[in-house]
N, C-alpha and C positions, 0 to 999 in steps of 0.2 A: 490590454494592459495586464500585467501580472497581479495576482491577488495580494501579493506582498512586494515590497519594494527593495528590501535589503536581505539577501541570503547570506551575507557575511557575518551577521549577528545572530544570536540565538533566535530561531523561529520556533514557535510552539505549534499552534494549530493554524493552518492556512485560513485566512479570514472568511472565505465563503463556506466553510463547514463548521462554524462555531455554533453550538457544541456538536462534535461528531458522536455517532452512536458506536459504542464499544460492546461487543459480545464476548463475555468472559470465556465461554466454552463453545466454540462454533460447532463442534460435533453433536451438541445437544440443542442447537438453535432451532427456531422455527424455520420453515421453508423461506419465508420472507427475509429473515436475518441471514440465513445461509447463502442466499443469492447475492447479498450485498457485502458481507464481511470479507475484507481483504485477507489474503494468506501470504505469509512470508516463509520461504524455504531457504535454508542456509546450507551450502555445500562447502566443506573444507577438503581440499585436495591434499594428497601426500607431498605435493611440491610447495605447500604453504600458501597456495592461492585460495581466496574465499570468493565464492559466487553467491550472490543474493538474488533470489527470484521473488517477485511480487506479482500476485494476480488476484483478480476477482472472478467469481464463478467457479472457484475451486471446490467448495463444499456442495454447491448446487448451481447448475447453469443459470446464468442471468439472461433474460430475454433481450439481448441487445438488438434494437430496431430503431427506426428513425425517430419515434416518439419516446423512447425509453432506453437509456444507455448510460454508461459511465463516460463522462467527458474528460476526466483526467485522474491520474494516480500520482502519488508522491511518496518517496521513501526518504526518511530522515534518520540520521545517526546522532544520538545525544541532542536532539532538538535542531540540528542543522540539516537543511535540505541537501541531499546528495544526488538525487535523481528525480526527474519528473517526466511523466509520459502523458501526452495529450492524445487520447484515443479518438477513434472514429466510430460513429454509431454502428457501422457494419462489422466491427470487430466482435467475433463470437465469444471470445474469452480473453479480455484484455490482460496482457502479461508482459513483463519485461525482466531481463536478467542483467545484472551489473557485476563486474569484477570490482571488488572493493579492497582497500588496504586499511582495515580497522582492527584494533586490538581486541583480544578476547574480553568478554563481559560488556562490550559496547551495546547499548540498548538501541534497537531499531524500531521505528514506528512507521507503519504504512497508513497512508490516508488515501481514500478513494471517494469520488463524488459522483453520485447518480443524479441525473438531471431531474428525476421525479421525487426521489426519496432522500436527497441530501447526502451528508458526509458520513463516512464509516471509517473505523480505525482498528488496527491490530498491532500487537507488539511482539517482539522476539529479542533474544539476547544472543550475541555471537559466542558460541562455546569455545572452550580452550581446545587447542589442537590435540 
């Protein structure tokens, strides 16, 4: 069963990670924080296409193994869920890329859930072309 029942209305924090941990500056984080903090990369192409990549283990590799792993990641735009990835414990660096049609200045929020250390979040804003 989904942790939330209605993705057509404003979704804030998925229920299973309330409250999530947010690291303000991941490049200055502890190793523990760096392994868990999601990363959002935004690529604007010259053809007007926007690709958003979300991943964990970007700042420091997370030890994904049978007893310790990210079980899911979610990307939201302005509080609406736009993509959700349910990972497998064997995934070494959970990552997904989505082509999006969102206006500049749209706030993106990444949520990731570690089965041992709970929820983590990061934010980014789509820049102007």
